[in-house]
VOPAGU-2260 file (C-alpha; in pm, 1 decimal, decimal comma):
REM VOPAGU-2260
SITE   aa  ch    i         X         Y         Z
SITE  MET   A    0   -2301,4    -750,8    4154,4
SITE  ILE   A    1   -2344,5    -377,4    4212,5
SITE  ARG   A    2   -2013,8    -190,8    4211,2
SITE  PRO   A    3   -1970,4     123,2    4423,6
SITE  LEU   A    4   -1940,3     431,4    4205,9
SITE  GLY   A    5   -1860,1     788,5    4288,1
SITE  ARG   A    6   -2122,8    1054,5    4234,1
SITE  GLY   A    7   -1927,1    1205,0    3945,8
SITE  GLN   A    8   -1888,4     866,9    3773,2
SITE  LEU   A    9   -2261,2     792,1    3803,0
SITE  ILE   A   10   -2356,7    1133,6    3665,9
SITE  PHE   A   11   -2114,5    1091,8    3373,9
SITE  ASP   A   12   -2260,2     751,7    3278,8
SITE  LEU   A   13   -2616,7     884,9    3296,0
SITE  VAL   A   14   -2525,8    1184,9    3080,6
SITE  VAL   A   15   -2360,6     966,8    2814,6
SITE  ALA   A   16   -2662,8     734,4    2807,7
SITE  GLY   A   17   -2894,8    1033,3    2791,1
SITE  VAL   A   18   -2710,0    1182,2    2493,3
SITE  LEU   A   19   -2727,4     848,7    2308,3
SITE  PHE   A   20   -3099,2     826,9    2389,1
SITE  LEU   A   21   -3164,8    1175,0    2246,9
SITE  ILE   A   22   -2974,0    1087,4    1928,4
SITE  SER   A   23   -3154,6     753,2    1886,4
SITE  ILE   A   24   -3503,5     875,0    1971,8
SITE  TRP   A   25   -3540,0    1036,2    1626,1
SITE  SER   A   26   -3591,1     692,4    1473,5
SITE  VAL   A   27   -3875,2     639,2    1718,9
SITE  LEU   A   28   -4031,3     976,7    1640,4
SITE  LEU   A   29   -4014,0     911,8    1267,2
SITE  ARG   A   30   -4163,4     561,2    1267,5
SITE  HIS   A   31   -4326,6     533,7    1613,9
SITE  PRO   A   32   -4309,3     154,9    1654,7
SITE  LEU   A   33   -4331,0      31,5    2013,2
SITE  ALA   A   34   -4055,2    -225,7    1959,7
SITE  THR   A   35   -3810,9      44,5    1847,0
SITE  SER   A   36   -3881,4     246,4    2161,0
SITE  ILE   A   37   -3817,9     -57,8    2383,1
SITE  VAL   A   38   -3492,8    -138,5    2199,7
SITE  VAL   A   39   -3360,3     216,8    2235,6
SITE  VAL   A   40   -3451,0     233,8    2605,9
SITE  LEU   A   41   -3290,9    -104,0    2680,5
SITE  PHE   A   42   -2967,3     -21,3    2496,3
SITE  CYS   A   43   -2935,8     320,4    2666,9
SITE  ALA   A   44   -3018,2     172,4    3009,4
SITE  ALA   A   45   -2750,5     -94,1    2957,2
SITE  LEU   A   46   -2500,3     178,6    2870,6
SITE  ALA   A   47   -2597,0     375,3    3182,4
SITE  VAL   A   48   -2531,4      82,4    3420,6
SITE  ARG   A   49   -2229,6     -66,3    3240,7
SITE  ARG   A   50   -1990,6      26,8    3525,5
SITE  LEU   A   51   -2243,4      -3,4    3805,7
SITE  SER   A   52   -2326,9    -365,4    3714,3
SITE  PRO   A   53   -2169,8    -529,4    3407,5
SITE  THR   A   54   -2407,4    -826,5    3454,7
SITE  LEU   A   55   -2718,3    -607,9    3422,7
SITE  ALA   A   56   -2561,8    -427,5    3126,6
SITE  LEU   A   57   -2495,0    -754,3    2941,2
SITE  ALA   A   58   -2844,5    -881,2    3017,5
SITE  GLY   A   59   -3002,0    -555,9    2895,6
SITE  THR   A   60   -2792,3    -559,0    2578,8
SITE  TRP   A   61   -2894,7    -916,4    2493,0
SITE  ALA   A   62   -3260,3    -840,1    2564,5
SITE  ALA   A   63   -3250,8    -534,9    2337,9
SITE  ALA   A   64   -3071,0    -728,4    2060,9
SITE  LEU   A   65   -3319,6   -1017,0    2068,3
SITE  ILE   A   66   -3616,4    -779,4    2057,6
SITE  GLN   A   67   -3453,7    -591,7    1770,8
SITE  ILE   A   68   -3406,5    -915,1    1572,2
SITE  GLY   A   69   -3747,9   -1055,3    1661,7
SITE  PHE   A   70   -3940,3    -744,1    1550,6
SITE  LEU   A   71   -3702,5    -655,6    1264,0
SITE  VAL   A   72   -3616,3    -319,5    1414,5
SITE  PRO   A   73   -3364,7    -139,3    1191,6
SITE  VAL   A   74   -3012,9     -72,9    1318,4
SITE  ASN   A   75   -2989,0     273,0    1479,9
SITE  ALA   A   76   -2750,1     480,1    1693,7
SITE  ALA   A   77   -2856,6     300,7    2013,5
SITE  ASP   A   78   -2676,5     -12,1    1890,9
SITE  LEU   A   79   -2346,4     165,8    1967,9
SITE  ALA   A   80   -2416,2      89,8    2334,3
SITE  VAL   A   81   -2289,5    -264,7    2280,6
SITE  LEU   A   82   -1935,0    -126,1    2237,2
SITE  GLY   A   83   -1947,6      45,2    2576,4
SITE  VAL   A   84   -2092,2    -264,7    2743,6
SITE  ALA   A   85   -1821,3    -490,2    2594,1
SITE  TYR   A   86   -1553,7    -246,9    2714,5
SITE  ALA   A   87   -1703,5    -225,5    3064,3
SITE  SER   A   88   -1739,0    -603,4    3104,6
SITE  ALA   A   89   -1362,7    -645,8    3053,4
SITE  CYS   A   90   -1259,3    -336,0    3247,7
SITE  TYR   A   91   -1485,3    -357,6    3554,0
SITE  GLY   A   92   -1640,9    -706,2    3558,4
SITE  ARG   A   93   -1554,7   -1004,3    3771,9
SITE  PRO   A   94   -1392,6   -1303,9    3597,9
SITE  ALA   A   95   -1731,2   -1457,3    3505,4
SITE  GLU   A   96   -1858,2   -1123,3    3373,3
SITE  ARG   A   97   -1532,3   -1060,8    3191,7
SITE  TRP   A   98   -1536,2   -1389,3    2998,7
SITE  THR   A   99   -1911,9   -1363,9    2941,2
SITE  GLY   A  100   -1844,8   -1026,5    2782,4
SITE  LEU   A  101   -1586,2   -1180,1    2549,3
SITE  GLY   A  102   -1820,4   -1460,2    2448,7
SITE  SER   A  103   -2102,4   -1212,4    2396,1
SITE  SER   A  104   -1877,6    -998,6    2177,1
SITE  ILE   A  105   -1796,3   -1292,4    1949,3
SITE  LEU   A  106   -2144,7   -1445,5    1938,4
SITE  GLY   A  107   -2317,1   -1108,2    1922,4
SITE  GLY   A  108   -2091,4    -997,2    1637,8
SITE  VAL   A  109   -2185,5   -1302,8    1430,9
SITE  ILE   A  110   -2558,5   -1262,8    1506,5
SITE  ALA   A  111   -2550,5    -890,3    1429,6
SITE  ALA   A  112   -2366,8    -955,0    1103,2
SITE  ALA   A  113   -2621,5   -1218,8    1001,7
SITE  TYR   A  114   -2911,8    -988,9    1086,3
SITE  MET   A  115   -2767,8    -693,9     896,1
SITE  THR   A  116   -2674,0    -905,0     594,5
SITE  LEU   A  117   -2993,8   -1104,2     562,0
SITE  SER   A  118   -3220,0    -805,8     623,1
SITE  THR   A  119   -3057,1    -610,3     339,1
SITE  SER   A  120   -2961,8    -885,7      88,7
SITE  THR   A  121   -3117,8    -880,3    -264,9
SITE  ASP   A  122   -3092,2   -1141,0    -542,3
SITE  TYR   A  123   -2986,0    -952,6    -852,6
SITE  TYR   A  124   -2939,4   -1225,2   -1114,3
SITE  SER   A  125   -3016,2   -1572,4    -987,1
SITE  PRO   A  126   -3090,2   -1746,7    -658,1
SITE  LEU   A  127   -2751,2   -1923,1    -667,7
SITE  TYR   A  128   -2564,9   -1600,5    -722,2
SITE  GLY   A  129   -2769,4   -1433,4    -448,2
SITE  VAL   A  130   -2681,9   -1707,0    -197,3
SITE  GLN   A  131   -2310,9   -1687,0    -279,4
SITE  ARG   A  132   -2312,7   -1310,7    -254,7
SITE  THR   A  133   -2502,3   -1324,8      73,5
SITE  LEU   A  134   -2253,5   -1572,6     224,2
SITE  ILE   A  135   -1959,6   -1355,5     121,5
SITE  GLU   A  136   -2124,4   -1048,9     269,8
SITE  LEU   A  137   -2210,0   -1243,1     585,5
SITE  LEU   A  138   -1848,9   -1355,1     628,3
SITE  ALA   A  139   -1710,7   -1006,8     570,1
SITE  VAL   A  140   -1959,3    -835,2     798,8
SITE  SER   A  141   -1912,8   -1103,0    1067,6
SITE  ILE   A  142   -1535,9   -1051,0    1067,0
SITE  GLY   A  143   -1583,1    -676,0    1089,0
SITE  MET   A  144   -1844,3    -688,5    1367,5
SITE  VAL   A  145   -1652,9    -943,6    1574,8
SITE  THR   A  146   -1332,3    -742,8    1529,9
SITE  VAL   A  147   -1497,5    -418,6    1644,6
SITE  LEU   A  148   -1663,7    -577,2    1948,5
SITE  ALA   A  149   -1353,6    -777,9    2040,8
SITE  LEU   A  150   -1142,0    -465,4    2006,9
SITE  SER   A  151   -1369,6    -281,9    2250,9
SITE  TRP   A  152   -1343,2    -575,2    2493,2
SITE  THR   A  153    -963,2    -583,5    2452,0
SITE  LEU   A  154    -933,1    -210,9    2519,5
SITE  GLY   A  155   -1131,7    -261,3    2838,9
SITE  LEU   A  156    -902,9    -546,0    2944,5
SITE  LEU   A  157    -589,7    -338,2    2875,2
SITE  THR   A  158    -734,8     -49,9    3076,2
SITE  ARG   A  159    -802,4    -290,9    3362,6
SITE  ILE   A  160    -445,0    -423,6    3352,3
SITE  VAL   A  161    -298,0     -72,7    3350,1
SITE  ARG   A  162    -520,1      30,9    3641,0
SITE  GLN   A  163    -432,1    -277,7    3845,3
SITE  SER   A  164     -61,3    -223,9    3772,5
SITE  ARG   A  165     -85,0     135,4    3889,6
SITE  GLU   A  166    -272,2      29,6    4204,4
SITE  ALA   A  167     -14,3    -242,1    4273,1
SITE  LYS   A  168     267,7      11,2    4244,6
SITE  ILE   A  169      87,9     246,4    4482,3
SITE  GLU   A  170      26,3     -36,0    4729,5
SITE  ALA   A  171     390,0    -142,3    4704,2
SITE  ALA   A  172     503,4     215,6    4766,1
SITE  VAL   A  173     270,6     246,6    5065,7
SITE  ALA   A  174     390,8     -89,3    5200,8
SITE  ALA   A  175     754,1      18,1    5156,6
SITE  GLN   A  176     687,1     344,7    5339,1
SITE  ARG   A  177     508,2     157,9    5616,6
SITE  ALA   A  178     796,5     -89,3    5647,6
SITE  ALA   A  179    1050,5     193,2    5652,8
SITE  TYR   A  180     848,4     374,4    5918,1
SITE  GLU   A  181     821,1      61,2    6131,6
SITE  THR   A  182    1196,2       5,3    6094,9
SITE  VAL   A  183    1269,0     359,9    6208,8
SITE  VAL   A  184    1029,8     320,7    6502,6
SITE  GLU   A  185    1193,2      -7,2    6603,8
SITE  GLN   A  186    1538,8     145,9    6578,9
SITE  GLU   A  187    1424,6     438,7    6789,7
SITE  ARG   A  188    1279,2     206,5    7050,7
SITE  THR   A  189    1605,1      11,4    7056,3
SITE  ARG   A  190    1798,6     334,6    7102,5
SITE  ILE   A  191    1568,0     438,4    7385,5
SITE  ALA   A  192    1604,4      97,2    7552,1
SITE  ARG   A  193    1982,8     126,8    7526,3
SITE  ASP   A  194    1974,1     477,0    7675,0
SITE  MET   A  195    1747,3     349,0    7951,4
SITE  HIS   A  196    1999,0      77,6    8033,0
SITE  ASP   A  197    2287,2     325,0    8037,8
SITE  VAL   A  198    2102,6     568,3    8265,1
SITE  VAL   A  199    1972,3     308,4    8509,1
SITE  ALA   A  200    2295,9     105,8    8526,3
SITE  HIS   A  201    2508,9     414,7    8576,8
SITE  SER   A  202    2279,7     568,7    8838,2
SITE  LEU   A  203    2230,4     247,7    9033,8
SITE  ALA   A  204    2604,2     183,6    9040,0
SITE  VAL   A  205    2663,7     531,8    9182,3
SITE  VAL   A  206    2381,0     496,6    9434,8
SITE  ILE   A  207    2505,3     154,5    9553,7
SITE  ALA   A  208    2863,1     277,4    9584,7
SITE  GLN   A  209    2759,0     585,7    9780,3
SITE  ALA   A  210    2523,1     386,8   10003,2
SITE  ASP   A  211    2799,3     138,0   10087,9
SITE  GLY   A  212    3039,7     420,0   10165,1
SITE  ALA   A  213    2786,2     604,3   10375,7
SITE  ARG   A  214    2707,1     293,4   10576,5
SITE  TYR   A  215    3070,7     241,2   10675,7
SITE  ALA   A  216    3165,4     604,7   10719,9
SITE  GLY   A  217    2845,7     724,1   10886,5
SITE  GLN   A  218    2941,1     601,9   11231,4
SITE  THR   A  219    3271,0     790,0   11241,9
SITE  ASP   A  220    3224,7    1082,3   11006,5
SITE  PRO   A  221    2867,0    1216,9   10969,9
SITE  ALA   A  222    2987,5    1477,5   10716,8
SITE  VAL   A  223    3091,2    1200,3   10477,4
SITE  GLN   A  224    2751,3    1040,0   10526,9
SITE  ASN   A  225    2572,7    1366,9   10446,4
SITE  THR   A  226    2784,1    1411,9   10133,2
SITE  ALA   A  227    2710,1    1057,2   10020,8
SITE  LEU   A  228    2338,7    1099,8   10082,2
SITE  GLY   A  229    2344,6    1422,1    9881,8
SITE  THR   A  230    2515,6    1245,6    9592,9
SITE  ILE   A  231    2260,2     963,0    9609,9
SITE  SER   A  232    1973,6    1211,7    9604,3
SITE  ALA   A  233    2115,7    1410,2    9310,3
SITE  THR   A  234    2195,9    1096,2    9113,4
SITE  ALA   A  235    1852,3     946,6    9172,8
SITE  ARG   A  236    1674,6    1269,3    9075,6
SITE  SER   A  237    1881,4    1300,0    8758,3
SITE  ALA   A  238    1815,8     936,8    8668,4
SITE  LEU   A  239    1442,8     976,6    8731,8
SITE  ALA   A  240    1430,1    1283,1    8505,3
SITE  GLU   A  241    1615,6    1102,8    8225,4
SITE  VAL   A  242    1396,1     792,2    8255,9
SITE  ARG   A  243    1082,5    1004,5    8240,8
SITE  GLN   A  244    1217,0    1178,5    7932,6
SITE  LEU   A  245    1295,1     846,5    7764,4
SITE  LEU   A  246     952,0     705,7    7848,8
SITE  THR   A  247     791,3    1019,0    7707,8
SITE  GLN   A  248     982,7     965,0    7384,0
SITE  LEU   A  249     869,6     602,5    7382,9
SITE  ARG   A  250     506,8     715,0    7403,7
SITE  HIS   A  251     570,7     968,6    7124,3
SITE  GLU   A  252     425,9    1250,6    7330,6
SITE  VAL   A  253     716,2    1474,9    7229,8
SITE  GLU   A  254     945,8    1469,6    6932,8
SITE  GLY   A  255    1257,5    1435,7    7142,7
SITE  GLY   A  256    1471,8    1594,6    7407,3
SITE  PRO   A  257    1826,2    1718,0    7453,2
SITE  GLN   A  258    2086,8    1443,1    7435,5
SITE  PRO   A  259    2412,1    1443,9    7629,9
SITE  GLY   A  260    2737,7    1524,1    7451,5
SITE  LEU   A  261    3103,0    1600,2    7516,3
SITE  ALA   A  262    3008,1    1921,9    7694,9
SITE  ASP   A  263    2846,4    1707,8    7966,0
SITE  LEU   A  264    3157,5    1496,4    8032,0
SITE  PRO   A  265    3287,1    1712,1    8321,0
SITE  VAL   A  266    2959,4    1660,4    8508,7
SITE  LEU   A  267    2976,1    1286,9    8442,6
SITE  VAL   A  268    3335,6    1262,0    8561,7
SITE  GLU   A  269    3268,0    1464,6    8876,2
SITE  GLY   A  270    2968,6    1247,4    8955,7
SITE  MET   A  271    3180,2     932,6    8922,9
SITE  ARG   A  272    3450,2    1087,3    9140,7
SITE  ALA   A  273    3187,6    1159,4    9402,4
SITE  ALA   A  274    3086,5     793,2    9377,2
SITE  GLY   A  275    3438,7     688,8    9477,4
SITE  LEU   A  276    3640,0     657,6    9157,1
SITE  ARG   A  277    3987,0     810,5    9131,3
SITE  ILE   A  278    3987,3     951,6    8780,6
SITE  THR   A  279    4265,4    1124,1    8592,8
SITE  GLU   A  280    4181,8    1308,7    8272,0
SITE  THR   A  281    4411,8    1396,5    7985,9
SITE  THR   A  282    4325,8    1577,0    7664,2
SITE  SER   A  283    4560,0    1632,2    7371,2
SITE  GLY   A  284    4524,2    1788,9    7029,6
SITE  VAL   A  285    4282,6    2047,9    6898,4
SITE  PRO   A  286    3912,5    1957,0    6930,6
SITE  VAL   A  287    3729,7    1922,1    6599,0
SITE  PRO   A  288    3352,5    1928,8    6536,1
SITE  LEU   A  289    3169,0    1597,5    6576,2
SITE  LEU   A  290    2828,6    1489,4    6454,5
SITE  GLN   A  291    2558,7    1477,8    6720,1
SITE  VAL   A  292    2543,1    1098,6    6699,1
SITE  SER   A  293    2917,4    1085,6    6764,8
SITE  GLU   A  294    2890,3    1313,0    7067,5
SITE  ILE   A  295    2609,3    1101,5    7210,5
SITE  ALA   A  296    2812,3     785,2    7143,9
SITE  ALA   A  297    3118,8     931,8    7315,3
SITE  TYR   A  298    2919,7    1029,7    7623,6
SITE  ARG   A  299    2735,3     696,9    7652,0
SITE  VAL   A  300    3049,3     488,9    7599,2
SITE  LEU   A  301    3238,2     688,0    7864,8
SITE  GLN   A  302    2938,2     655,6    8096,4
SITE  GLU   A  303    2924,9     277,9    8045,5
SITE  SER   A  304    3303,6     240,2    8083,6
SITE  LEU   A  305    3315,9     438,6    8408,0
SITE  THR   A  306    3012,7     249,8    8540,1
SITE  ASN   A  307    3187,0     -80,8    8465,4
SITE  ALA   A  308    3498,9      48,8    8638,9
SITE  LEU   A  309    3290,7     137,0    8943,4
SITE  ARG   A  310    3117,2    -201,2    8951,4
SITE  HIS   A  311    3398,8    -433,8    8848,1
SITE  GLY   A  312    3717,5    -233,6    8898,8
SITE  ASP   A  313    3954,5    -181,0    9186,3
SITE  ARG   A  314    3850,5     147,7    9344,3
SITE  ALA   A  315    4191,4     182,3    9503,0
SITE  GLY   A  316    4342,3     210,3    9157,7
SITE  VAL   A  317    4331,1     503,9    8918,7
SITE  VAL   A  318    4089,3     521,4    8624,2
SITE  THR   A  319    4248,9     686,2    8324,2
SITE  VAL   A  320    4033,1     882,7    8079,1
SITE  GLU   A  321    4210,8    1008,0    7767,9
SITE  LEU   A  322    4079,6    1214,6    7477,4
SITE  ARG   A  323    4318,4    1248,7    7185,0
SITE  TRP   A  324    4205,1    1479,6    6908,8
SITE  GLU   A  325    4323,6    1449,0    6550,4
SITE  PRO   A  326    4223,2    1656,8    6246,1
SITE  ASP   A  327    3976,4    1392,3    6128,8
SITE  ALA   A  328    3885,5    1197,9    6445,5
SITE  VAL   A  329    3881,8    1175,9    6821,5
SITE  HIS   A  330    4026,9     878,5    7010,9
SITE  VAL   A  331    3885,9     790,4    7352,1
SITE  ARG   A  332    4055,8     559,2    7600,6
SITE  VAL   A  333    3938,4     443,7    7942,7
SITE  ALA   A  334    4160,8     214,4    8149,2
SITE  ASN   A  335    4104,3      82,1    8499,7
SITE  ALA   A  336    4244,8    -182,8    8733,9
SITE  THR   A  337    4028,0    -491,1    8783,8
SITE  ARG   A  338    3948,1    -696,0    9091,9
SITE  ALA   A  339    4008,0   -1069,0    9110,2
SITE  ASP   A  340    3670,5   -1129,1    9278,1
SITE  SER   A  341    3480,7    -932,6    9011,2
SITE  PRO   A  342    3579,5   -1026,5    8658,2
SITE  PRO   A  343    3534,2    -758,2    8393,9
SITE  PRO   A  344    3250,0    -782,1    8143,8
SITE  VAL   A  345    3313,7   -1014,0    7850,5
SITE  GLY   A  346    3312,5    -850,4    7510,0
SITE  GLY   A  347    3090,9   -1110,6    7346,9
SITE  SER   A  348    2832,1   -1132,9    7624,9
SITE  ALA   A  349    2466,6   -1061,1    7566,5
SITE  GLY   A  350    2294,1    -749,8    7691,7
SITE  HIS   A  351    2318,2    -378,4    7632,9
SITE  GLY   A  352    2667,4    -316,8    7780,8
SITE  LEU   A  353    2962,3    -380,7    7554,9
SITE  PRO   A  354    2752,2    -485,0    7252,7
SITE  GLY   A  355    2560,8    -160,9    7287,6
SITE  MET   A  356    2885,2      36,2    7310,8
SITE  ARG   A  357    3017,4    -125,6    6993,9
SITE  GLU   A  358    2690,5     -63,8    6814,2
SITE  ARG   A  359    2692,4     304,0    6909,1
SITE  ALA   A  360    3046,7     347,1    6783,9
SITE  THR   A  361    2973,2     160,4    6460,5
SITE  LEU   A  362    2656,7     359,1    6389,3
SITE  ALA   A  363    2856,9     678,4    6436,2
SITE  GLY   A  364    3109,0     558,3    6176,0
SITE  GLY   A  365    3377,6     467,9    6428,3
SITE  SER   A  366    3508,7     158,9    6604,2
SITE  LEU   A  367    3546,8      25,6    6957,8
SITE  ALA   A  368    3763,5    -235,5    7127,4
SITE  ALA   A  369    3740,7    -355,1    7487,2
SITE  GLY   A  370    3919,6    -619,4    7690,3
SITE  SER   A  371    4196,1    -702,0    7937,0
SITE  VAL   A  372    4538,5    -571,6    7840,6
SITE  GLY   A  373    4749,9    -748,9    8105,4
SITE  ASN   A  374    4882,6    -641,8    8447,3
SITE  GLY   A  375    4528,7    -655,7    8584,0
SITE  MET   A  376    4410,6    -368,8    8362,6
SITE  TYR   A  377    4094,5    -342,5    8156,4
SITE  GLU   A  378    4082,3     -98,5    7864,5
SITE  VAL   A  379    3818,9      46,2    7634,4
SITE  THR   A  380    3934,2     231,9    7323,3
SITE  MET   A  381    3710,9     404,2    7073,5
SITE  MET   A  382    3755,6     608,4    6756,0
SITE  LEU   A  383    3490,7     847,3    6628,2
SITE  PRO   A  384    3528,3    1037,9    6299,3
SITE  ALA   A  385    3502,0    1413,5    6281,1
SITE  ALA   A  386    3204,4    1572,5    6108,2
SITE  GLY   A  387    3256,7    1525,9    5733,6
SITE  GLY   A  388    3548,6    1285,6    5781,3
SITE  GLU   A  389    3592,2     910,2    5779,0
SITE  GLY   A  390    3842,7     886,9    6060,7
SITE  LYS   A  391    4132,6     646,6    6087,2
SITE  ARG   A  392    4061,1     284,6    6159,6
C-alpha cells in the first residue's frame, strides 16, 4: 500500500536516507565490493520509503539483510536503517504491516545477533570454552538487538496511539461544534416558524373580522366599508412584509431583521381596535429595561392573546390589557369575555398558540398562565424578568 505523503514529508525522508547513504558509502569506497554497495543502497532505499510504503521498506530491509549475511558483508552505518523501518511499520503501517514489523524486529534481532557473534568469535583456549563463550555472547547480543529493535517498534506504536488520540479529540470537537451549530439552526428555524404562525394568524384574524364587518356595513355605510378595506390592505401588506422577512431569514440571505418590542404595542393595539376589539389599556409602575428576548416575547404573547380574543372572544365585551411594572419584572395580563359558540383555546393543545406562548415566556426567564377564570372570562397572565434580574415567580 502506498500512503499519501506531503511534499515536505517526502523531501525529509529522502534527505535522511541520502545522509545515511553518504555516511555508509565510505565502506564501499574503501573495499569496493559489489555486495556492500547493494546492501547500502537497499538499506537507504528502505529508509527513504518507510512512511510511503512500510511493506516495501520491510521487504527492502530483509533483502539487504539476507544479502549482507550471504556475502559476509561487515556491519556498517546503513544497518541503522532497520531502526527507522521498525518504527515506521508500527507508526504508519496497516495491522498486517504493523505485526509483521514486530515479528521482523524479534526475528531480525536474533539473526543479526547470531551473524555478529559468529562472524567475530575466536576460540582462545579450547573448542569447548569457545562454544560456551560464543553461546553466552550470542544470548547477550540477541537480547540487546531484540530490545533495541523492539524499542523502536514500540516507540512507533506509541506515536501512532498519540496521533490517533489527538485526531479523535479533534474529530470529537468538530462533531460537537457541528451538533451545536445544527441545534442553533433548528432552534432558529423553530423560532421563525413560531413567528410565522403569529404573523399569519394575527393578520388573517384581522382581515376576516374586517371583511365580515365590511360586508354587513357596506350596504348602509360606505365610509365604514372604505375604512375596513383600508385596514385589510394595511394589515395584509404588513403581514406580507413580515413573512418575506422571515422567509429571508430562513434562507440565511441576511443575518436578521428588526424584531418587534414593547415600543410597537400601541400600533398593535390600534390595529386590533380597528379590527373590532374594544380594548382598554392600563399601565402602572415605573418601566424597567428588559432584554430583547423579553420584549419580543411580550409583543408576541400580546399579539397571540388579542388574536385569540378576536377569534374566540365576545366582541361586544371589553378586552383588558394591563402592564404592571415592578423593579425586577413586568407583569402582563390580557382578559376577554368568551363566546359560548366558540370555546377558548385549550392550554394543553398542540400547535404554536398557547404552547408557543409558554415557550417564549420560559425562554425569556419568565412564566405564563392561561385559562378560564369564571364568569365567562378568559385570562392570560405573564411575568418577564427585568434585564439582570430573576423576576418574581
